N, C-alpha and C positions, 0 to 999 in steps of 0.2 A: 662188436668191440665198443662201438660208440654207446650202445645202450648199457653195456657193462660199466663204462666210465661214468655215465649219468647216475647209475645205481650207487656206485661207490661214492660219488660226490654228494648225493642226497644222504647216504648213510653217515658220512663224515659230518655233514651239516647238522643232522639230527643229534649225533653224539656230542657235537660242540654245543648245541642248544641245551641238551640235558646237563652237560658239564657246567655250563654257565648258570643254569637254573639252580643246581645244587650248590655250586660254589658261592652263589649270592644269597642262598637261603638263610635268613636270620633265625636264630633260635627263639623258640617260645620261652617265656620266663614265668615261672609259677613261684610266687613268694607266699609261704604259709606261716602265719603268725599265731601262736597260742597266747593266752592272756592269763597272767598270774600263776603259771605252773611252777612247781618246785623244781629246783635244779636236779634233784636225784629221783624225780618221779616218772622216769621212763626206763624201760628195759635197757636201752642202749646207753643209759647213764648209770646202770648198775642196780636198778630197782628189782627186788624179788617179790614185792608186794603188789605192784601195779602191772597190768597187762597192756603192752603196746606193740603187738606183733607187726603192724604195718610200718610204724616208724622204725622198728628194729630192722625190718627188711630194707628200708630206705637207707639206714645207717650203713649196712653192709655194701651198699652201692655208692656210698658217699665219702667225701672228706669230712671227718669230724674235727671240729675246732675245739680244743681243750681250754682255750683262754679267750672266749668270745665275750665281749662287753656291750651293754647298751649305754646310751649317752645320758640316761636319767634313771632313777630308781623307781619311778612311777610311770604309768602308761601314757598319759597325754604328751608330756615333753619327749619321752622316749620315741614315740611314733613321729613327732614333728622332726626329730633328728633323722630318723630313717628316711622319711619322705623327701627331705631336702638335702641330705648329705652334709649337713652343717651342725655344729653345736647350736642347739636351739636357743640358748641364752643370747646368742648374737642378735636375734630379732625379738627378744622379750618373752619367749615361750618357756619360762623357767619353771613354772609351777603347773600342777594339774588344774584343769578348767572344770570345776564342779559347781554348777549353780547352787546357791543356797549355803555354801560353806566359805564364801570368799570375804576378804576384807573390803570394806567400802572405799578404801583409798585407791583402788585400781578399777579396771574394767570389770563389769558384772554381767551375769546372766548370759544371754545369747550374743553379747558384744565380744565375748572371748572366743578366739579361734586363730587358726594359722593365718598370719597376716597375708593379705591378698597380693602383696608384692613379692611373695616367696613362691617360686615355681617348684612343683613336685617332680619326682622321677616320672610320674605318669605324663606330665606335660612334655617332658623331653622325649619319652619313648613314642608319643604320638607323632612328634616331628620326624622320628625315624621310621614311620610307617606302621607302627603297632596299633592294634585295637586293644584298648585298656579296660579293665573291669575291677571293681571292688565288691567283694562279698563279705558282709559282716559289719564289724564295729568300725566307726569312723573316728569320733572323739576329737576331731579337729575344728569343732565349732558347730553350734546348732542353727545359726542364722542361715538364711538362703544364700547369702554371698559367700559362705564358706563351703557350700554343698560340694560333694565329690564330683558331680558332673560339671562343676565350674572350676575344678582343680585338676583337670587332666584326665578324668575317667569317663570313658564313653558310656559305660554301664555301671549301675549301682543297684545292689539289693542288700539292704541291711538296715542299720539304725544310726542316727546321728550322734547319739550320746556315748557314755562310757561303759554302761552295763545295762542289762535288761533281763527279763525272765526268758527262760528257754521254752516256755509254754506260751501259747497264744493268749493275748489279753482278751478277756471277756467279763461277764458279770461275776464269775467266780475267781477271776484273776485280774483285778482292777488296775488299769493304767493310771499312774500318778504323775508321770512326766511326759510331755509331748515328744521330747527327743528320744524316748524309748520306742516310739511307734515303728513298726516295720514298714519299710518304704521301698518301692521298686521304681527306679528312675528318679524323676524329680516330682515330689508332691503326690505320688500315687500310693496311698496308705491302705494296706490290707494285711491283716494278720494271717499267719501261716497255719497249717495243720500239722500236728505232730510235734516233734522235738527239733528246735531251731538248728542245732549242730548239723543234723541230717539235711535240713532244708538248704542251708548254705552250701553244702557240698553238692547237692542236686542242682542248684543254680549254676555252680561252677561247671558242672558236667554239661549242662545245657549250653552254656557259653562256648565250651570247647567244641561241641558238635557244630555250632553255628559258624565258628571262626577257624576251623581246622585248616583252611587253605591259605590263610594269611598269618603272619606272625602276631602273637598276642602276649599281653602281660596280664596276669591274674594276681591280684592281691587278695588272698583268702585270709581274712582277718577274723578268726574265730573269737567270740566272747568267752568261749571255754578256755580255762576253767574258772573264770571270775565268778564271784558271788552274783546272784543267789545260788545256794547249793541245791541244785535240782537235777535229779537223775531219773531214768526210767526204771521201773520195777525189773524189767528183763536184765538190765545191766547190773543192777544191785545184787542179783542172784550170784554173780561170779565172785563176789567178795565177802563170803560168809566169815572169813578169817579176820575181817576188819569191822570196826564199829564207828558210829557217830559220823562226824564230818569227814574223817579219813576214808570211810567206806564210800560215802557219796562222792568224794573227790576222785576216788579210783574209778567209779562207774562213769563219771563225767569224762575222765581222761580216756577210758576205753571207747566211749562214744565218739570222741574227737578223733582218736586213732583210726577207728573204723571208717569214719567219714573221709579222712585223708586217704585211706586206702582205696576208696571208691574213685576218688579223683585221679590218683596215680594209675589205677587200673584202666580208666577211660583213656588216658594218654597213650597207654600201651595198646589198647583196643583200636584206637584210631591211627596207630603207627606213628605217633608223635613223640614217644618217650625218648628216642635216641637224639632228637633235636630239641630237647627241652631242658633248660637249666632250672633245677628245683632247689629252693632254699627253705629250710625249716628252722625257726628259732622262736624265742619267747620275748615278751616285751619288757620284762623286769623280773626281779627275784620273786619267789613265792611269798605271799603274806601268811605266814604260818599261823598267826593268831586268828585270821579270818577263815581260812579253809583247810588248816592242818597240813599244808604242803611241807615237803621235806627238802631243805636246801643243803643237806650234808654233801661233802665235808665242810661246806662254807659256813661262816659265821654271819649272823644277821638275817634280815628279811627285806621284802619290798619296803621302799620308802626310806632306806638308809644306805650309806656309802660303804658299808662293809661288803665283802665279796658276795654275800648272800643276797644283796639288794641289786647288784649290777652285773654279775657274771651269769651267763645264760647258756643253755644247750644250743648247739648250732651245727646243722648239717648242710652240705652243699653237694649236689649230684648233677653231673653232666656226662652221660655215657660217651666214651670215646675221647673225651677232652680232659677229664680229671680221673686220676687213679682211684678206683673204688676201694672201700674198706681200709682207708688210710687216715692218719691223724695229722693235724697241723698244730704245732704247739706254741707258736709265738702269739702274743696278744693281738686281737683284731677288734674292730668296733662295728656295730650295726650302721654307723655312718658310712662304712665302706660299701654298703649295698648299692647306693646311688651310683657311684662311679663304676662299679663292677657291672651293674645292669646296663648302664649307658654304653660302655665300651663293647660288651658282647653284642649289643645291638648295632654295632658299627658307628657309634657316636664317638666323641672325643672329649673325655672328661677333663683333659689337661687345659682346655680352653676356658673352663669354668673356675675362675680363681677363688670363688667364695667357698669351694668345697673343702671340708676338713677330712673327709674320708679318702681312701685310696682304692684303686682297682686291685682286687685281691688276686686276679688270675696269674700275673707274673710270679707271685709269691707261692701260690699253691702248686703251680706247675714246676717250681724249682728254678725258674729263670732268674729270679731275684732272691738271693740267699739272706738278705738283710731283714730286719724286723719291719713289718708294715708301719708300726708306730713305736717310736722310742718313748713318747710321752702321750698320756691320755688324761683328760680332765673331767671332773664332775662338780656341779654346784647347785645348791638350793638354799637361797637366803644366806645365813651365816655359815651354814654347813657346806663343806666342800672337800674334794679329794683330788690328789694327783698321783698318777703312777708314772715314774720315770725309770725305764728299764725294769728291774725287779724290785725297786723300792717304791713303797706306797705310803704317802702321808695323808692322814685324815684329820680335818680341822672341825672342831665342835664349838658350839656357842656356850656350853656349860662345863667344859673341862679342858685340860691341856691337849694339844695335838698328839696323835699317836703315830708311830712309825713301824712299818712291817716290811720284812723281806718276803715277798709273796712266793718266790721260787722255793724258799725253804719252809715257809709257814703259810700254807694255803688257808688254814683255819683262823689266822690272825689272833693267835693266843699269846704271842711273845712280843710285847711292845718294846721296841728298841730305841725309843726316843731319848731316853736318858743316857744310853750308851753312845749314841751318835748325834750329839747336839748340833754339830756343823751340818750334817745332812738334813736335819730338821729345818734349820735356818735357810739352807739352800733351796729346799723344796717349797718351803713356805713363801719365799720371795718369788719363785717361779710361778707358783699358783696365783699369787696376787697380781703379778705382771699380766697373766692371761685374763684375770677378772677385769682389769682396767680396759680391756678391748671390747667388753660386752655391753649390751643395751640394758637399761633398767627393766625389771620385770613389768610386763603390761598388766598383770594381775597377780594376787597372792592369796593364799589361804589365810584365814584369821590366825593371828599369832598363837592362840592357844594350842593349835594343832602341832606346833613345834615341840611343845611340852609332851604331847602324846607320842610324837615320833621318837623322842629321847627315851621314854619309858619302854616303848616297843623294841627299840634297839637293844636296850639293856636286858630285856627279858629273853632275847634270842642271841645274845653275844656269847660266843663260846669262851669258856675258861680253861678248857683242855681240849685235846684232839679227839676225844672219844665221842 
Protein backbone atom coordinates (compact mmCIF):
# COMPACT_ATOMS: atom_id res chain seq x y z
CA UNK A 1 0.00 0.00 0.00
CA UNK A 2 2.84 2.31 0.89
CA UNK A 3 4.57 1.61 -2.45
CA UNK A 4 1.29 2.14 -4.31
CA UNK A 5 0.85 5.56 -2.68
CA UNK A 6 4.39 6.50 -3.67
CA UNK A 7 3.70 5.47 -7.28
CA UNK A 8 0.50 7.51 -7.35
CA UNK A 9 2.30 10.52 -5.85
CA UNK A 10 5.11 10.27 -8.41
CA UNK A 11 2.58 9.91 -11.25
CA UNK A 12 0.64 12.96 -10.11
CA UNK A 13 3.86 14.93 -9.81
CA UNK A 14 4.88 13.96 -13.37
CA UNK A 15 1.44 14.87 -14.70
CA UNK A 16 1.64 18.21 -12.89
CA UNK A 17 5.07 18.90 -14.36
CA UNK A 18 3.87 18.03 -17.88
CA UNK A 19 0.79 20.19 -17.39
CA UNK A 20 2.89 23.13 -16.26
CA UNK A 21 5.32 22.62 -19.11
CA UNK A 22 2.62 22.73 -21.77
CA UNK A 23 0.66 25.42 -19.97
CA UNK A 24 3.66 27.72 -20.01
CA UNK A 25 4.85 26.82 -23.51
CA UNK A 26 4.97 29.97 -25.57
CA UNK A 27 4.03 29.76 -29.23
CA UNK A 28 6.59 30.10 -31.96
CA UNK A 29 5.95 33.05 -34.29
CA UNK A 30 6.68 32.88 -38.01
CA UNK A 31 6.13 36.15 -39.88
CA UNK A 32 6.38 35.79 -43.66
CA UNK A 33 6.55 38.94 -45.77
CA UNK A 34 6.49 39.13 -49.55
CA UNK A 35 7.74 42.19 -51.41
CA UNK A 36 5.83 44.16 -54.09
CA UNK A 37 3.27 41.43 -54.79
CA UNK A 38 -0.01 42.31 -56.46
CA UNK A 39 -3.17 42.23 -54.36
CA UNK A 40 -4.84 39.77 -56.76
CA UNK A 41 -1.79 37.65 -57.62
CA UNK A 42 -2.49 34.71 -55.30
CA UNK A 43 -4.91 31.84 -55.65
CA UNK A 44 -6.49 32.63 -52.28
CA UNK A 45 -7.05 36.18 -53.56
CA UNK A 46 -8.86 34.90 -56.64
CA UNK A 47 -6.10 34.60 -59.24
CA UNK A 48 -6.61 32.01 -61.96
CA UNK A 49 -3.35 32.93 -63.74
CA UNK A 50 -0.89 32.41 -60.88
CA UNK A 51 -0.20 29.19 -59.01
CA UNK A 52 0.14 29.46 -55.22
CA UNK A 53 -0.89 26.02 -53.89
CA UNK A 54 1.03 26.30 -50.59
CA UNK A 55 -0.39 29.69 -49.63
CA UNK A 56 -3.83 28.51 -50.73
CA UNK A 57 -3.50 25.59 -48.29
CA UNK A 58 -2.41 28.01 -45.57
CA UNK A 59 -5.43 30.22 -46.33
CA UNK A 60 -7.75 27.29 -45.66
CA UNK A 61 -6.16 26.97 -42.22
CA UNK A 62 -6.18 30.71 -41.54
CA UNK A 63 -8.18 33.78 -40.79
CA UNK A 64 -8.13 35.85 -43.98
CA UNK A 65 -8.28 39.61 -43.41
CA UNK A 66 -10.16 41.32 -46.23
CA UNK A 67 -9.22 44.89 -45.21
CA UNK A 68 -5.58 44.70 -44.16
CA UNK A 69 -3.51 47.85 -44.57
CA UNK A 70 0.17 48.72 -44.41
CA UNK A 71 1.26 52.03 -42.87
CA UNK A 72 3.08 53.22 -46.01
CA UNK A 73 2.79 52.61 -49.74
CA UNK A 74 6.50 51.80 -50.13
CA UNK A 75 8.68 49.17 -48.50
CA UNK A 76 11.10 50.98 -46.17
CA UNK A 77 8.60 53.01 -44.13
CA UNK A 78 6.09 50.16 -44.21
CA UNK A 79 8.61 47.79 -42.62
CA UNK A 80 9.64 50.41 -40.05
CA UNK A 81 6.00 50.60 -38.96
CA UNK A 82 5.68 46.81 -38.74
CA UNK A 83 8.84 46.41 -36.69
CA UNK A 84 7.99 49.16 -34.18
CA UNK A 85 4.18 49.04 -34.04
CA UNK A 86 4.10 52.80 -34.59
CA UNK A 87 3.37 55.20 -37.37
CA UNK A 88 6.91 55.52 -38.66
CA UNK A 89 6.44 59.24 -39.37
CA UNK A 90 6.56 59.76 -35.59
CA UNK A 91 10.31 59.11 -35.68
CA UNK A 92 11.08 60.59 -39.10
CA UNK A 93 11.02 57.45 -41.28
CA UNK A 94 8.49 58.87 -43.73
CA UNK A 95 10.23 58.07 -47.00
CA UNK A 96 12.05 55.19 -48.62
CA UNK A 97 15.78 55.17 -47.89
CA UNK A 98 17.37 54.62 -51.30
CA UNK A 99 20.97 55.89 -51.58
CA UNK A 100 21.54 57.85 -54.77
CA UNK A 101 17.96 59.11 -55.12
CA UNK A 102 17.72 61.39 -52.11
CA UNK A 103 17.52 65.16 -51.62
CA UNK A 104 20.66 66.69 -50.16
CA UNK A 105 18.51 68.53 -47.58
CA UNK A 106 18.32 65.47 -45.31
CA UNK A 107 20.35 62.45 -44.26
CA UNK A 108 22.08 60.65 -47.12
CA UNK A 109 23.51 57.25 -47.97
CA UNK A 110 24.26 54.91 -45.11
CA UNK A 111 23.22 57.55 -42.56
CA UNK A 112 19.59 56.66 -43.28
CA UNK A 113 18.08 53.94 -41.13
CA UNK A 114 15.69 52.98 -38.36
CA UNK A 115 16.66 55.36 -35.51
CA UNK A 116 18.58 53.48 -32.84
CA UNK A 117 16.30 54.80 -30.09
CA UNK A 118 13.43 52.77 -31.56
CA UNK A 119 13.14 49.20 -30.27
CA UNK A 120 11.83 46.48 -32.60
CA UNK A 121 9.44 43.63 -31.93
CA UNK A 122 12.54 41.38 -31.98
CA UNK A 123 14.01 43.38 -29.06
CA UNK A 124 10.86 42.79 -27.03
CA UNK A 125 10.50 39.12 -27.94
CA UNK A 126 14.08 38.48 -26.83
CA UNK A 127 13.06 39.80 -23.41
CA UNK A 128 10.27 37.21 -23.43
CA UNK A 129 12.79 34.40 -23.93
CA UNK A 130 12.54 34.06 -27.70
CA UNK A 131 15.37 33.27 -30.08
CA UNK A 132 14.96 35.65 -33.01
CA UNK A 133 16.02 35.48 -36.64
CA UNK A 134 15.70 37.50 -39.83
CA UNK A 135 16.08 35.86 -43.22
CA UNK A 136 16.09 38.07 -46.30
CA UNK A 137 15.61 41.78 -46.90
CA UNK A 138 16.37 44.28 -44.11
CA UNK A 139 16.10 47.79 -45.65
CA UNK A 140 16.30 49.46 -42.23
CA UNK A 141 19.72 51.00 -42.84
CA UNK A 142 23.01 49.94 -44.39
CA UNK A 143 25.39 51.18 -41.69
CA UNK A 144 26.67 48.79 -39.03
CA UNK A 145 24.80 50.59 -36.25
CA UNK A 146 21.49 49.68 -37.92
CA UNK A 147 22.42 46.01 -38.44
CA UNK A 148 19.72 43.42 -37.61
CA UNK A 149 21.94 41.76 -35.00
CA UNK A 150 22.00 45.11 -33.17
CA UNK A 151 18.23 45.55 -33.49
CA UNK A 152 17.00 42.49 -31.65
CA UNK A 153 17.79 39.63 -34.03
CA UNK A 154 20.00 36.81 -32.79
CA UNK A 155 20.56 35.51 -36.30
CA UNK A 156 20.62 37.16 -39.70
CA UNK A 157 20.99 35.78 -43.19
CA UNK A 158 20.15 38.20 -45.97
CA UNK A 159 21.08 41.63 -47.29
CA UNK A 160 20.97 45.09 -45.79
CA UNK A 161 19.49 46.96 -48.76
CA UNK A 162 16.10 47.16 -50.45
CA UNK A 163 16.50 44.80 -53.41
CA UNK A 164 19.06 42.56 -55.06
CA UNK A 165 19.54 39.83 -57.64
CA UNK A 166 18.07 36.39 -56.96
CA UNK A 167 21.22 34.90 -58.47
CA UNK A 168 24.68 35.00 -56.88
CA UNK A 169 26.89 37.93 -57.73
CA UNK A 170 29.95 36.97 -59.75
CA UNK A 171 31.83 38.11 -62.87
CA UNK A 172 28.71 37.49 -64.95
CA UNK A 173 26.34 39.13 -62.47
CA UNK A 174 28.28 42.12 -61.18
CA UNK A 175 27.64 43.60 -57.73
CA UNK A 176 27.11 47.38 -57.91
CA UNK A 177 25.99 48.21 -54.34
CA UNK A 178 27.61 46.95 -51.15
CA UNK A 179 24.27 46.75 -49.36
CA UNK A 180 23.21 44.05 -51.85
CA UNK A 181 25.86 41.59 -50.62
CA UNK A 182 24.55 38.43 -49.01
CA UNK A 183 25.56 38.35 -45.36
CA UNK A 184 25.42 35.71 -42.64
CA UNK A 185 25.52 37.09 -39.14
CA UNK A 186 27.52 40.31 -38.94
CA UNK A 187 30.08 41.04 -41.64
CA UNK A 188 30.36 37.53 -43.05
CA UNK A 189 29.78 38.00 -46.78
CA UNK A 190 29.41 34.99 -49.04
CA UNK A 191 27.19 34.58 -52.07
CA UNK A 192 24.76 31.67 -52.22
CA UNK A 193 24.36 28.94 -54.80
CA UNK A 194 21.16 28.64 -56.78
CA UNK A 195 18.06 30.82 -56.43
CA UNK A 196 17.90 33.16 -53.43
CA UNK A 197 14.24 32.53 -52.59
CA UNK A 198 15.04 28.86 -52.04
CA UNK A 199 18.13 29.67 -50.00
CA UNK A 200 16.24 31.95 -47.60
CA UNK A 201 13.71 29.20 -46.91
CA UNK A 202 16.50 26.66 -46.37
CA UNK A 203 18.14 28.94 -43.82
CA UNK A 204 14.82 29.29 -41.99
CA UNK A 205 14.43 25.50 -41.95
CA UNK A 206 17.93 25.10 -40.50
CA UNK A 207 17.08 27.63 -37.80
CA UNK A 208 13.88 25.75 -36.90
CA UNK A 209 15.86 22.54 -36.48
CA UNK A 210 18.41 24.20 -34.22
CA UNK A 211 15.85 25.97 -32.04
CA UNK A 212 12.88 23.60 -31.92
CA UNK A 213 13.09 23.15 -28.14
CA UNK A 214 12.74 26.85 -27.31
CA UNK A 215 10.27 29.50 -28.50
CA UNK A 216 11.47 31.31 -31.60
CA UNK A 217 10.52 34.26 -33.80
CA UNK A 218 11.25 34.08 -37.52
CA UNK A 219 10.94 37.12 -39.76
CA UNK A 220 11.11 35.57 -43.23
CA UNK A 221 11.46 38.69 -45.34
CA UNK A 222 11.52 37.60 -48.98
CA UNK A 223 12.76 40.02 -51.63
CA UNK A 224 10.36 38.17 -53.93
CA UNK A 225 8.70 39.43 -55.98
CA UNK A 226 10.54 42.77 -56.12
CA UNK A 227 12.57 43.59 -59.22
CA UNK A 228 14.89 42.51 -60.81
CA UNK A 229 12.62 40.18 -62.75
CA UNK A 230 14.50 36.89 -62.47
CA UNK A 231 12.96 33.42 -62.50
CA UNK A 232 14.25 29.91 -63.14
CA UNK A 233 13.64 28.17 -66.46
CA UNK A 234 11.90 25.37 -64.59
CA UNK A 235 9.31 27.71 -63.08
CA UNK A 236 8.77 29.66 -66.29
CA UNK A 237 7.62 26.45 -67.99
CA UNK A 238 4.45 26.44 -65.87
CA UNK A 239 3.21 29.69 -67.41
CA UNK A 240 3.12 29.23 -71.17
CA UNK A 241 -0.21 31.11 -71.17
CA UNK A 242 1.56 34.31 -70.05
CA UNK A 243 4.19 36.54 -71.63
CA UNK A 244 6.76 39.19 -70.69
CA UNK A 245 7.08 40.47 -67.12
CA UNK A 246 3.74 38.93 -66.19
CA UNK A 247 5.11 35.47 -66.98
CA UNK A 248 8.30 36.10 -65.03
CA UNK A 249 6.31 37.46 -62.07
CA UNK A 250 4.14 34.33 -62.03
CA UNK A 251 7.23 32.11 -61.96
CA UNK A 252 8.83 34.19 -59.17
CA UNK A 253 5.60 33.96 -57.16
CA UNK A 254 5.47 30.19 -57.62
CA UNK A 255 9.06 29.90 -56.35
CA UNK A 256 8.19 31.95 -53.27
CA UNK A 257 5.06 29.91 -52.66
CA UNK A 258 7.02 26.67 -52.87
CA UNK A 259 9.67 28.04 -50.49
CA UNK A 260 6.97 29.00 -47.98
CA UNK A 261 5.58 25.49 -48.26
CA UNK A 262 8.93 23.94 -47.32
CA UNK A 263 9.09 26.07 -44.16
CA UNK A 264 5.53 25.20 -43.15
CA UNK A 265 6.21 21.51 -43.87
CA UNK A 266 9.25 21.64 -41.59
CA UNK A 267 7.16 23.02 -38.74
CA UNK A 268 4.80 20.09 -39.16
CA UNK A 269 7.64 17.57 -39.46
CA UNK A 270 9.11 18.80 -36.17
CA UNK A 271 5.72 18.72 -34.45
CA UNK A 272 5.72 22.49 -34.03
CA UNK A 273 2.88 23.48 -36.33
CA UNK A 274 0.16 23.36 -33.68
CA UNK A 275 2.10 25.70 -31.42
CA UNK A 276 3.13 28.21 -34.06
CA UNK A 277 1.43 31.45 -35.04
CA UNK A 278 1.98 32.05 -38.76
CA UNK A 279 1.30 35.37 -40.49
CA UNK A 280 1.67 36.05 -44.20
CA UNK A 281 1.30 39.47 -45.78
CA UNK A 282 2.90 41.87 -48.28
CA UNK A 283 4.80 45.11 -47.65
CA UNK A 284 2.80 47.41 -49.97
CA UNK A 285 0.74 47.36 -53.14
CA UNK A 286 2.06 45.91 -56.35
CA UNK A 287 4.09 48.24 -58.66
CA UNK A 288 2.15 47.31 -61.78
CA UNK A 289 4.38 49.39 -64.05
CA UNK A 290 7.57 47.71 -62.84
CA UNK A 291 6.53 44.05 -62.54
CA UNK A 292 3.05 43.87 -64.14
CA UNK A 293 1.45 42.94 -60.81
CA UNK A 294 -2.34 42.93 -60.60
CA UNK A 295 -4.03 44.85 -57.78
CA UNK A 296 -7.64 44.28 -58.88
CA UNK A 297 -10.23 45.25 -57.81
CA UNK A 298 -8.22 48.04 -56.22
CA UNK A 299 -7.25 51.30 -57.87
CA UNK A 300 -3.65 52.47 -57.94
CA UNK A 301 -0.25 50.90 -57.26
CA UNK A 302 2.69 50.91 -54.92
CA UNK A 303 3.78 54.45 -53.93
CA UNK A 304 0.32 56.07 -53.82
CA UNK A 305 -2.50 56.17 -51.27
CA UNK A 306 -5.21 54.64 -53.39
CA UNK A 307 -6.25 51.23 -52.06
CA UNK A 308 -3.95 49.49 -54.54
CA UNK A 309 -0.95 51.06 -52.83
CA UNK A 310 -1.82 50.35 -49.21
CA UNK A 311 -4.23 47.37 -48.97
CA UNK A 312 -2.55 43.95 -48.85
CA UNK A 313 -3.32 40.23 -48.64
CA UNK A 314 -3.14 39.01 -45.04
CA UNK A 315 -3.39 35.52 -43.50
CA UNK A 316 -3.09 34.50 -39.84
CA UNK A 317 -3.01 30.87 -38.72
CA UNK A 318 -2.79 29.43 -35.20
CA UNK A 319 -4.21 25.88 -34.95
CA UNK A 320 -6.59 25.39 -32.06
CA UNK A 321 -6.60 29.11 -31.24
CA UNK A 322 -8.09 30.71 -34.35
CA UNK A 323 -10.93 29.36 -36.46
CA UNK A 324 -9.57 28.11 -39.76
CA UNK A 325 -10.91 29.10 -43.19
CA UNK A 326 -12.67 32.19 -41.87
CA UNK A 327 -12.58 35.87 -42.77
CA UNK A 328 -12.25 39.03 -40.72
CA UNK A 329 -13.76 42.03 -42.45
CA UNK A 330 -12.98 45.12 -40.36
CA UNK A 331 -9.89 47.20 -41.25
CA UNK A 332 -6.63 46.22 -39.56
CA UNK A 333 -3.07 47.49 -39.93
CA UNK A 334 0.34 45.85 -40.06
CA UNK A 335 1.06 48.12 -37.08
CA UNK A 336 -1.01 45.55 -35.18
CA UNK A 337 1.59 42.83 -35.64
CA UNK A 338 3.86 44.18 -32.88
CA UNK A 339 1.30 44.14 -30.04
CA UNK A 340 -0.24 40.88 -31.28
CA UNK A 341 3.10 39.09 -31.32
CA UNK A 342 4.16 40.54 -27.99
CA UNK A 343 0.97 39.51 -26.22
CA UNK A 344 0.92 35.94 -27.54
CA UNK A 345 4.48 35.72 -26.18
CA UNK A 346 3.07 36.57 -22.71
CA UNK A 347 4.19 40.18 -22.94
CA UNK A 348 2.00 43.18 -22.16
CA UNK A 349 1.60 45.64 -25.01
CA UNK A 350 -0.68 47.89 -22.94
CA UNK A 351 2.40 49.09 -21.05
CA UNK A 352 3.91 50.48 -24.27
CA UNK A 353 2.15 53.80 -24.73
CA UNK A 354 3.99 54.59 -27.98
CA UNK A 355 2.20 51.83 -29.90
CA UNK A 356 -0.36 52.72 -32.57
CA UNK A 357 -1.23 49.11 -33.32
CA UNK A 358 -3.58 46.90 -31.30
CA UNK A 359 -3.56 43.24 -30.30
CA UNK A 360 -5.72 41.53 -32.91
CA UNK A 361 -6.45 38.37 -30.92
CA UNK A 362 -9.51 39.63 -28.99
CA UNK A 363 -11.00 40.81 -32.27
CA UNK A 364 -10.42 37.71 -34.38
CA UNK A 365 -11.55 35.45 -31.53
CA UNK A 366 -14.80 37.39 -31.29
CA UNK A 367 -14.14 38.62 -27.75
CA UNK A 368 -14.22 42.23 -28.93
CA UNK A 369 -16.91 43.03 -31.49
CA UNK A 370 -15.73 46.60 -32.11
CA UNK A 371 -13.46 47.73 -34.94
CA UNK A 372 -9.74 47.45 -34.13
CA UNK A 373 -9.33 50.88 -35.75
CA UNK A 374 -11.93 53.54 -36.38
CA UNK A 375 -9.26 55.77 -37.94
CA UNK A 376 -6.11 55.03 -39.95
CA UNK A 377 -3.61 57.50 -41.43
CA UNK A 378 -1.04 57.63 -44.24
CA UNK A 379 1.40 60.39 -45.17
CA UNK A 380 4.26 61.03 -47.58
CA UNK A 381 5.31 64.70 -47.97
CA UNK A 382 2.26 66.69 -49.17
CA UNK A 383 0.36 63.54 -50.04
CA UNK A 384 -1.71 61.94 -47.29
CA UNK A 385 -4.84 59.95 -46.58
CA UNK A 386 -7.19 59.22 -43.72
CA UNK A 387 -9.73 56.46 -43.34
CA UNK A 388 -12.41 57.16 -40.70
CA UNK A 389 -14.83 54.25 -40.45
CA UNK A 390 -15.78 53.68 -44.12
CA UNK A 391 -14.95 57.20 -45.33
CA UNK A 392 -11.56 57.80 -46.94
CA UNK A 393 -10.09 61.19 -47.83
CA UNK A 394 -7.02 61.42 -50.07
CA UNK A 395 -5.04 64.67 -50.17
CA UNK A 396 -2.90 65.51 -53.20
CA UNK A 397 -0.36 68.26 -53.96
CA UNK A 398 -1.59 68.83 -57.53
CA UNK A 399 -5.41 68.55 -57.35
CA UNK A 400 -8.35 68.87 -54.93
CA UNK A 401 -8.80 66.22 -52.24
CA UNK A 402 -10.97 63.22 -53.08
CA UNK A 403 -13.52 61.44 -50.87
CA UNK A 404 -14.64 57.83 -51.15
CA UNK A 405 -16.93 55.45 -49.28
CA UNK A 406 -14.70 52.38 -49.27
CA UNK A 407 -17.44 50.00 -48.15
CA UNK A 408 -19.53 50.87 -51.21
CA UNK A 409 -16.70 51.71 -53.60
CA UNK A 410 -13.62 49.52 -53.10
CA UNK A 411 -12.24 50.58 -56.51
CA UNK A 412 -12.42 54.30 -55.66
CA UNK A 413 -14.13 55.40 -58.87
CA UNK A 414 -16.88 57.58 -57.35
CA UNK A 415 -15.39 60.73 -55.86
CA UNK A 416 -17.95 62.10 -53.38
CA UNK A 417 -16.03 65.20 -52.33
CA UNK A 418 -18.42 67.64 -54.00
CA UNK A 419 -21.48 65.87 -52.57
CA UNK A 420 -20.19 65.89 -48.99
CA UNK A 421 -18.09 69.06 -48.49
CA UNK A 422 -18.62 69.00 -44.70
CA UNK A 423 -17.18 65.48 -44.52
CA UNK A 424 -14.20 66.61 -46.60
CA UNK A 425 -13.55 69.52 -44.22
CA UNK A 426 -13.95 67.30 -41.14
CA UNK A 427 -11.50 64.65 -42.38
CA UNK A 428 -9.08 67.23 -43.71
CA UNK A 429 -8.82 68.81 -40.26
CA UNK A 430 -8.54 65.44 -38.52
CA UNK A 431 -5.71 64.46 -40.85
CA UNK A 432 -3.89 67.75 -40.24
CA UNK A 433 -4.28 67.40 -36.46
CA UNK A 434 -2.52 64.02 -36.67
CA UNK A 435 0.25 65.46 -38.84
CA UNK A 436 1.00 68.07 -36.18
CA UNK A 437 2.09 65.24 -33.85
CA UNK A 438 4.74 63.90 -36.24
CA UNK A 439 8.48 64.37 -36.57
CA UNK A 440 9.92 66.05 -39.63
CA UNK A 441 11.23 63.51 -42.19
CA UNK A 442 14.88 62.63 -41.57
CA UNK A 443 15.42 62.20 -45.33
CA UNK A 444 13.41 62.61 -48.53
CA UNK A 445 13.60 61.61 -52.16
CA UNK A 446 14.41 64.35 -54.61
CA UNK A 447 11.31 66.43 -55.34
CA UNK A 448 11.14 65.31 -58.99
CA UNK A 449 10.01 61.86 -57.88
CA UNK A 450 6.77 63.34 -56.58
CA UNK A 451 5.93 64.20 -60.18
CA UNK A 452 6.64 60.64 -61.25
CA UNK A 453 4.44 59.34 -58.46
CA UNK A 454 1.50 61.46 -59.64
CA UNK A 455 1.87 60.19 -63.21
CA UNK A 456 2.12 56.61 -61.98
CA UNK A 457 -1.03 57.00 -59.92
CA UNK A 458 -2.97 58.47 -62.82
CA UNK A 459 -1.87 55.65 -65.12
CA UNK A 460 -3.33 53.02 -62.79
CA UNK A 461 -6.26 54.91 -61.27
CA UNK A 462 -9.48 53.18 -62.17
CA UNK A 463 -12.23 55.10 -63.92
CA UNK A 464 -14.74 52.26 -63.72
CA UNK A 465 -15.15 49.04 -61.75
CA UNK A 466 -14.13 46.71 -64.58
